[in-house]
N, CA, C and O atoms as a GROMACS GRO file, in nm:
protein
  404
    1MET      N    1  12.307   7.973   8.751
    1MET     CA    2  12.169   7.983   8.710
    1MET      C    3  12.085   7.883   8.787
    1MET      O    4  12.130   7.774   8.820
    2LYS      N    5  11.964   7.923   8.813
    2LYS     CA    6  11.873   7.837   8.888
    2LYS      C    7  11.748   7.810   8.805
    2LYS      O    8  11.705   7.892   8.724
    3VAL      N    9  11.693   7.694   8.826
    3VAL     CA   10  11.569   7.656   8.759
    3VAL      C   11  11.455   7.671   8.858
    3VAL      O   12  11.462   7.623   8.971
    4LEU      N   13  11.350   7.739   8.815
    4LEU     CA   14  11.231   7.748   8.899
    4LEU      C   15  11.142   7.631   8.869
    4LEU      O   16  11.118   7.597   8.753
    5CYS      N   17  11.092   7.568   8.972
    5CYS     CA   18  11.003   7.456   8.950
    5CYS      C   19  10.895   7.456   9.057
    5CYS      O   20  10.909   7.519   9.162
    6ASP      N   21  10.789   7.384   9.029
    6ASP     CA   22  10.679   7.368   9.123
    6ASP      C   23  10.612   7.499   9.163
    6ASP      O   24  10.565   7.512   9.276
    7LEU      N   25  10.605   7.595   9.073
    7LEU     CA   26  10.532   7.718   9.097
    7LEU      C   27  10.408   7.719   9.007
    7LEU      O   28  10.417   7.685   8.889
    8THR      N   29  10.296   7.756   9.063
    8THR     CA   30  10.174   7.765   8.984
    8THR      C   31  10.177   7.894   8.903
    8THR      O   32  10.259   7.982   8.927
    9ALA      N   33  10.086   7.905   8.806
    9ALA     CA   34  10.077   8.025   8.724
    9ALA      C   35  10.048   8.147   8.810
    9ALA      O   36  10.100   8.255   8.784
   10ASP      N   37   9.965   8.130   8.912
   10ASP     CA   38   9.933   8.241   9.002
   10ASP      C   39  10.055   8.284   9.082
   10ASP      O   40  10.077   8.403   9.103
   11GLN      N   41  10.134   8.189   9.127
   11GLN     CA   42  10.255   8.221   9.202
   11GLN      C   43  10.355   8.295   9.114
   11GLN      O   44  10.424   8.385   9.161
   12LEU      N   45  10.363   8.257   8.986
   12LEU     CA   46  10.455   8.325   8.895
   12LEU      C   47  10.416   8.471   8.875
   12LEU      O   48  10.503   8.556   8.861
   13LYS      N   49  10.286   8.500   8.875
   13LYS     CA   50  10.240   8.638   8.858
   13LYS      C   51  10.285   8.726   8.974
   13LYS      O   52  10.304   8.846   8.958
   14HIS      N   53  10.302   8.667   9.091
   14HIS     CA   54  10.338   8.742   9.211
   14HIS      C   55  10.485   8.726   9.249
   14HIS      O   56  10.526   8.768   9.358
   15PHE      N   57  10.563   8.667   9.163
   15PHE     CA   58  10.705   8.645   9.191
   15PHE      C   59  10.784   8.768   9.149
   15PHE      O   60  10.770   8.815   9.036
   16ARG      N   61  10.866   8.821   9.239
   16ARG     CA   62  10.949   8.937   9.208
   16ARG      C   63  11.096   8.900   9.229
   16ARG      O   64  11.137   8.874   9.342
   17PRO      N   65  11.173   8.897   9.122
   17PRO     CA   66  11.316   8.867   9.136
   17PRO      C   67  11.389   8.977   9.213
   17PRO      O   68  11.345   9.091   9.218
   18LEU      N   69  11.501   8.941   9.271
   18LEU     CA   70  11.584   9.036   9.343
   18LEU      C   71  11.709   9.067   9.262
   18LEU      O   72  11.750   8.989   9.176
   19HIS      N   73  11.769   9.181   9.291
   19HIS     CA   74  11.896   9.225   9.232
   19HIS      C   75  11.888   9.225   9.080
   19HIS      O   76  11.795   9.284   9.024
   20ASP      N   77  11.982   9.161   9.010
   20ASP     CA   78  11.982   9.162   8.864
   20ASP      C   79  11.927   9.031   8.807
   20ASP      O   80  11.964   8.990   8.696
   21ARG      N   81  11.840   8.966   8.881
   21ARG     CA   82  11.780   8.840   8.835
   21ARG      C   83  11.661   8.870   8.743
   21ARG      O   84  11.592   8.972   8.758
   22ILE      N   85  11.638   8.780   8.648
   22ILE     CA   86  11.532   8.798   8.548
   22ILE      C   87  11.455   8.668   8.535
   22ILE      O   88  11.515   8.562   8.518
   23LEU      N   89  11.324   8.677   8.542
   23LEU     CA   90  11.236   8.562   8.526
   23LEU      C   91  11.197   8.553   8.379
   23LEU      O   92  11.145   8.649   8.322
   24ILE      N   93  11.224   8.438   8.317
   24ILE     CA   94  11.204   8.421   8.173
   24ILE      C   95  11.120   8.297   8.146
   24ILE      O   96  11.137   8.194   8.210
   25ARG      N   97  11.029   8.309   8.050
   25ARG     CA   98  10.955   8.193   7.999
   25ARG      C   99  11.016   8.156   7.864
   25ARG      O  100  11.023   8.239   7.773
   26ARG      N  101  11.061   8.032   7.853
   26ARG     CA  102  11.119   7.986   7.727
   26ARG      C  103  11.016   7.990   7.616
   26ARG      O  104  10.899   7.958   7.638
   27LEU      N  105  11.059   8.030   7.499
   27LEU     CA  106  10.974   8.032   7.381
   27LEU      C  107  11.017   7.922   7.288
   27LEU      O  108  11.133   7.881   7.290
   28PRO      N  109  10.924   7.872   7.205
   28PRO     CA  110  10.963   7.769   7.108
   28PRO      C  111  11.065   7.824   7.010
   28PRO      O  112  11.066   7.943   6.978
   29GLU      N  113  11.151   7.737   6.964
   29GLU     CA  114  11.253   7.778   6.869
   29GLU      C  115  11.191   7.807   6.734
   29GLU      O  116  11.096   7.740   6.692
   30LYS      N  117  11.246   7.906   6.666
   30LYS     CA  118  11.202   7.937   6.531
   30LYS      C  119  11.273   7.843   6.435
   30LYS      O  120  11.396   7.831   6.439
   31ALA      N  121  11.197   7.777   6.351
   31ALA     CA  122  11.257   7.683   6.256
   31ALA      C  123  11.321   7.754   6.138
   31ALA      O  124  11.410   7.699   6.074
   32SER      N  125  11.277   7.876   6.109
   32SER     CA  126  11.322   7.943   5.989
   32SER      C  127  11.458   8.011   6.003
   32SER      O  128  11.526   8.033   5.902
   33SER      N  129  11.498   8.045   6.124
   33SER     CA  130  11.624   8.116   6.138
   33SER      C  131  11.698   8.070   6.263
   33SER      O  132  11.637   8.022   6.359
   34THR      N  133  11.829   8.084   6.259
   34THR     CA  134  11.914   8.048   6.371
   34THR      C  135  12.009   8.163   6.397
   34THR      O  136  12.060   8.224   6.303
   35ILE      N  137  12.033   8.193   6.522
   35ILE     CA  138  12.130   8.296   6.556
   35ILE      C  139  12.241   8.230   6.636
   35ILE      O  140  12.215   8.158   6.732
   36LEU      N  141  12.362   8.256   6.595
   36LEU     CA  142  12.479   8.200   6.663
   36LEU      C  143  12.552   8.316   6.729
   36LEU      O  144  12.614   8.398   6.661
   37LEU      N  145  12.546   8.322   6.860
   37LEU     CA  146  12.606   8.432   6.932
   37LEU      C  147  12.741   8.396   6.992
   37LEU      O  148  12.818   8.485   7.027
   38THR      N  149  12.771   8.270   7.004
   38THR     CA  150  12.903   8.226   7.046
   38THR      C  151  12.940   8.105   6.961
   38THR      O  152  12.857   8.051   6.889
   39ASP      N  153  13.063   8.066   6.969
   39ASP     CA  154  13.105   7.952   6.889
   39ASP      C  155  13.084   7.819   6.960
   39ASP      O  156  13.110   7.714   6.901
   40LYS      N  157  13.036   7.820   7.085
   40LYS     CA  158  13.024   7.695   7.160
   40LYS      C  159  12.881   7.654   7.186
   40LYS      O  160  12.850   7.535   7.188
   41GLU      N  161  12.792   7.749   7.208
   41GLU     CA  162  12.658   7.715   7.253
   41GLU      C  163  12.552   7.778   7.167
   41GLU      O  164  12.570   7.885   7.109
   42ARG      N  165  12.442   7.709   7.159
   42ARG     CA  166  12.325   7.758   7.090
   42ARG      C  167  12.252   7.854   7.184
   42ARG      O  168  12.254   7.835   7.306
   43SER      N  169  12.187   7.956   7.128
   43SER     CA  170  12.110   8.049   7.210
   43SER      C  171  11.963   8.014   7.206
   43SER      O  172  11.911   7.974   7.102
   44LEU      N  173  11.897   8.029   7.318
   44LEU     CA  174  11.754   8.004   7.331
   44LEU      C  175  11.681   8.136   7.342
   44LEU      O  176  11.737   8.236   7.386
   45ARG      N  177  11.553   8.136   7.302
   45ARG     CA  178  11.469   8.255   7.311
   45ARG      C  179  11.378   8.244   7.432
   45ARG      O  180  11.335   8.135   7.470
   46GLY      N  181  11.350   8.358   7.491
   46GLY     CA  182  11.258   8.361   7.603
   46GLY      C  183  11.194   8.497   7.617
   46GLY      O  184  11.249   8.598   7.572
   47GLU      N  185  11.078   8.500   7.681
   47GLU     CA  186  11.008   8.625   7.709
   47GLU      C  187  11.033   8.664   7.854
   47GLU      O  188  11.019   8.581   7.944
   48VAL      N  189  11.068   8.788   7.876
   48VAL     CA  190  11.092   8.838   8.012
   48VAL      C  191  10.958   8.853   8.082
   48VAL      O  192  10.870   8.924   8.034
   49LEU      N  193  10.941   8.786   8.195
   49LEU     CA  194  10.820   8.794   8.275
   49LEU      C  195  10.831   8.897   8.386
   49LEU      O  196  10.735   8.969   8.416
   50ALA      N  197  10.948   8.906   8.449
   50ALA     CA  198  10.970   9.000   8.559
   50ALA      C  199  11.120   9.022   8.576
   50ALA      O  200  11.201   8.936   8.539
   51THR      N  201  11.156   9.137   8.631
   51THR     CA  202  11.296   9.167   8.657
   51THR      C  203  11.313   9.220   8.798
   51THR      O  204  11.220   9.274   8.858
   52GLY      N  205  11.433   9.203   8.848
   52GLY     CA  206  11.468   9.265   8.975
   52GLY      C  207  11.501   9.412   8.951
   52GLY      O  208  11.504   9.456   8.836
   53PRO      N  209  11.524   9.488   9.058
   53PRO     CA  210  11.551   9.631   9.042
   53PRO      C  211  11.684   9.663   8.977
   53PRO      O  212  11.698   9.769   8.916
   54GLY      N  213  11.782   9.574   8.989
   54GLY     CA  214  11.913   9.598   8.930
   54GLY      C  215  12.024   9.557   9.025
   54GLY      O  216  11.999   9.504   9.133
   55LYS      N  217  12.145   9.584   8.982
   55LYS     CA  218  12.262   9.544   9.059
   55LYS      C  219  12.323   9.666   9.130
   55LYS      O  220  12.333   9.775   9.072
   56TYR      N  221  12.362   9.646   9.253
   56TYR     CA  222  12.423   9.752   9.332
   56TYR      C  223  12.563   9.780   9.279
   56TYR      O  224  12.644   9.689   9.262
   57CYS      N  225  12.593   9.907   9.252
   57CYS     CA  226  12.725   9.948   9.205
   57CYS      C  227  12.805  10.002   9.324
   57CYS      O  228  12.768  10.103   9.384
   58CYS      N  229  12.912   9.935   9.356
   58CYS     CA  230  12.994   9.977   9.471
   58CYS      C  231  13.061  10.112   9.447
   58CYS      O  232  13.082  10.188   9.542
   59ASP      N  233  13.093  10.144   9.323
   59ASP     CA  234  13.163  10.269   9.293
   59ASP      C  235  13.081  10.392   9.327
   59ASP      O  236  13.133  10.489   9.383
   60HIS      N  237  12.953  10.390   9.294
   60HIS     CA  238  12.869  10.507   9.312
   60HIS      C  239  12.766  10.492   9.424
   60HIS      O  240  12.702  10.590   9.462
   61GLY      N  241  12.750  10.372   9.476
   61GLY     CA  242  12.653  10.349   9.581
   61GLY      C  243  12.509  10.352   9.532
   61GLY      O  244  12.417  10.375   9.609
   62ARG      N  245  12.491  10.330   9.403
   62ARG     CA  246  12.357  10.332   9.343
   62ARG      C  247  12.326  10.196   9.283
   62ARG      O  248  12.412  10.110   9.267
   63ILE      N  249  12.198  10.179   9.250
   63ILE     CA  250  12.155  10.056   9.182
   63ILE      C  251  12.150  10.084   9.033
   63ILE      O  252  12.086  10.179   8.988
   64ARG      N  253  12.220   9.998   8.955
   64ARG     CA  254  12.215  10.008   8.809
   64ARG      C  255  12.097   9.925   8.761
   64ARG      O  256  12.096   9.804   8.782
   65PRO      N  257  11.997   9.987   8.697
   65PRO     CA  258  11.877   9.913   8.656
   65PRO      C  259  11.909   9.803   8.555
   65PRO      O  260  12.007   9.810   8.481
   66VAL      N  261  11.825   9.703   8.553
   66VAL     CA  262  11.836   9.594   8.457
   66VAL      C  263  11.801   9.650   8.318
   66VAL      O  264  11.712   9.735   8.307
   67ALA      N  265  11.869   9.603   8.214
   67ALA     CA  266  11.854   9.658   8.079
   67ALA      C  267  11.733   9.605   8.003
   67ALA      O  268  11.704   9.654   7.893
   68VAL      N  269  11.661   9.508   8.057
   68VAL     CA  270  11.544   9.454   7.988
   68VAL      C  271  11.419   9.480   8.071
   68VAL      O  272  11.427   9.504   8.192
   69VAL      N  273  11.304   9.474   8.004
   69VAL     CA  274  11.176   9.497   8.072
   69VAL      C  275  11.082   9.381   8.041
   69VAL      O  276  11.099   9.314   7.939
   70PRO      N  277  10.983   9.358   8.126
   70PRO     CA  278  10.887   9.252   8.098
   70PRO      C  279  10.822   9.269   7.961
   70PRO      O  280  10.787   9.380   7.921
   71GLY      N  281  10.807   9.157   7.891
   71GLY     CA  282  10.748   9.157   7.758
   71GLY      C  283  10.851   9.148   7.647
   71GLY      O  284  10.816   9.108   7.536
   72GLN      N  285  10.976   9.183   7.674
   72GLN     CA  286  11.079   9.174   7.570
   72GLN      C  287  11.118   9.029   7.547
   72GLN      O  288  11.112   8.945   7.637
   73VAL      N  289  11.160   9.000   7.424
   73VAL     CA  290  11.212   8.869   7.388
   73VAL      C  291  11.364   8.878   7.389
   73VAL      O  292  11.422   8.967   7.327
   74VAL      N  293  11.427   8.786   7.462
   74VAL     CA  294  11.572   8.787   7.477
   74VAL      C  295  11.630   8.653   7.433
   74VAL      O  296  11.559   8.552   7.424
   75TYR      N  297  11.760   8.654   7.406
   75TYR     CA  298  11.835   8.533   7.375
   75TYR      C  299  11.930   8.506   7.490
   75TYR      O  300  11.997   8.598   7.539
   76PHE      N  301  11.937   8.382   7.533
   76PHE     CA  302  12.023   8.345   7.646
   76PHE      C  303  12.086   8.210   7.616
   76PHE      O  304  12.041   8.138   7.527
   77GLY      N  305  12.189   8.177   7.692
   77GLY     CA  306  12.266   8.055   7.668
   77GLY      C  307  12.190   7.928   7.704
   77GLY      O  308  12.103   7.928   7.791
   78GLU      N  309  12.226   7.823   7.636
   78GLU     CA  310  12.168   7.691   7.662
   78GLU      C  311  12.259   7.617   7.760
   78GLU      O  312  12.378   7.601   7.734
   79TYR      N  313  12.202   7.574   7.869
   79TYR     CA  314  12.277   7.499   7.969
   79TYR      C  315  12.199   7.373   8.003
   79TYR      O  316  12.076   7.372   8.002
   80SER      N  317  12.270   7.267   8.032
   80SER     CA  318  12.205   7.139   8.060
   80SER      C  319  12.124   7.142   8.189
   80SER      O  320  12.038   7.056   8.209
   81ASP      N  321  12.149   7.239   8.276
   81ASP     CA  322  12.078   7.246   8.404
   81ASP      C  323  11.928   7.265   8.387
   81ASP      O  324  11.850   7.224   8.473
   82TYR      N  325  11.886   7.328   8.277
   82TYR     CA  326  11.744   7.357   8.264
   82TYR      C  327  11.687   7.318   8.128
   82TYR      O  328  11.607   7.393   8.070
   83GLU      N  329  11.726   7.204   8.078
   83GLU     CA  330  11.675   7.157   7.950
   83GLU      C  331  11.524   7.139   7.950
   83GLU      O  332  11.458   7.164   7.849
   84GLU      N  333  11.467   7.094   8.061
   84GLU     CA  334  11.325   7.063   8.068
   84GLU      C  335  11.239   7.178   8.122
   84GLU      O  336  11.117   7.172   8.113
   85ALA      N  337  11.300   7.281   8.176
   85ALA     CA  338  11.224   7.388   8.242
   85ALA      C  339  11.164   7.485   8.141
   85ALA      O  340  11.226   7.518   8.040
   86ASP      N  341  11.042   7.530   8.169
   86ASP     CA  342  10.976   7.629   8.085
   86ASP      C  343  10.996   7.771   8.137
   86ASP      O  344  10.996   7.867   8.061
   87VAL      N  345  11.013   7.783   8.268
   87VAL     CA  346  11.033   7.914   8.331
   87VAL      C  347  11.166   7.910   8.405
   87VAL      O  348  11.195   7.816   8.480
   88LEU      N  349  11.248   8.014   8.383
   88LEU     CA  350  11.384   8.016   8.436
   88LEU      C  351  11.410   8.145   8.512
   88LEU      O  352  11.348   8.248   8.484
   89LEU      N  353  11.498   8.138   8.607
   89LEU     CA  354  11.547   8.256   8.677
   89LEU      C  355  11.695   8.266   8.646
   89LEU      O  356  11.775   8.182   8.689
   90ILE      N  357  11.732   8.369   8.570
   90ILE     CA  358  11.872   8.386   8.529
   90ILE      C  359  11.920   8.524   8.569
   90ILE      O  360  11.840   8.608   8.611
   91THR      N  361  12.049   8.548   8.557
   91THR     CA  362  12.102   8.681   8.584
   91THR      C  363  12.111   8.760   8.454
   91THR      O  364  12.108   8.703   8.345
   92GLU      N  365  12.121   8.890   8.466
   92GLU     CA  366  12.129   8.976   8.349
   92GLU      C  367  12.251   8.940   8.263
   92GLU      O  368  12.246   8.951   8.141
   93ALA      N  369  12.359   8.898   8.326
   93ALA     CA  370  12.481   8.863   8.252
   93ALA      C  371  12.462   8.743   8.160
   93ALA      O  372  12.538   8.726   8.065
   94ASP      N  373  12.362   8.660   8.187
   94ASP     CA  374  12.337   8.542   8.104
   94ASP      C  375  12.262   8.575   7.976
   94ASP      O  376  12.253   8.490   7.886
   95ILE      N  377  12.208   8.695   7.965
   95ILE     CA  378  12.136   8.736   7.845
   95ILE      C  379  12.236   8.783   7.740
   95ILE      O  380  12.325   8.864   7.769
   96ARG      N  381  12.222   8.731   7.619
   96ARG     CA  382  12.316   8.762   7.512
   96ARG      C  383  12.266   8.869   7.417
   96ARG      O  384  12.345   8.935   7.349
   97GLY      N  385  12.136   8.887   7.411
   97GLY     CA  386  12.082   8.987   7.321
   97GLY      C  387  11.933   9.003   7.339
   97GLY      O  388  11.868   8.920   7.401
   98VAL      N  389  11.879   9.112   7.282
   98VAL     CA  390  11.737   9.143   7.290
   98VAL      C  391  11.683   9.151   7.148
   98VAL      O  392  11.744   9.213   7.061
   99GLU      N  393  11.568   9.090   7.126
   99GLU     CA  394  11.504   9.095   6.994
   99GLU      C  395  11.425   9.225   6.984
   99GLU      O  396  11.341   9.253   7.069
  100GLU      N  397  11.452   9.302   6.882
  100GLU     CA  398  11.381   9.428   6.862
  100GLU      C  399  11.303   9.422   6.732
  100GLU      O  400  11.346   9.359   6.636
  101ASN      N  401  11.188   9.488   6.731
  101ASN     CA  402  11.103   9.487   6.611
  101ASN      C  403  11.143   9.596   6.516
  101ASN      O  404  11.082   9.610   6.409
   0.00000   0.00000   0.00000
């Protein structure tokens, strides 16, 4: 996972991830509820800002689209690499779940 830093708000609007990468803005934690998706790490919430087109599938020679779309709220793992970052670039595999209304 990589942390995006030193990008202005305007630059973020024009940023397009590649492959199965997803640009996420961290959301504040909800005090009223906690979700435990693994036994080792706490999950963080974030809003999807942009997604790449998907991952290339060698079996069929096609691109498998990313399962999330901009505007969705997702849960992803907490890693020490990006404790201070507000905007993150992660892969689709790092997403643990999607919040649905």
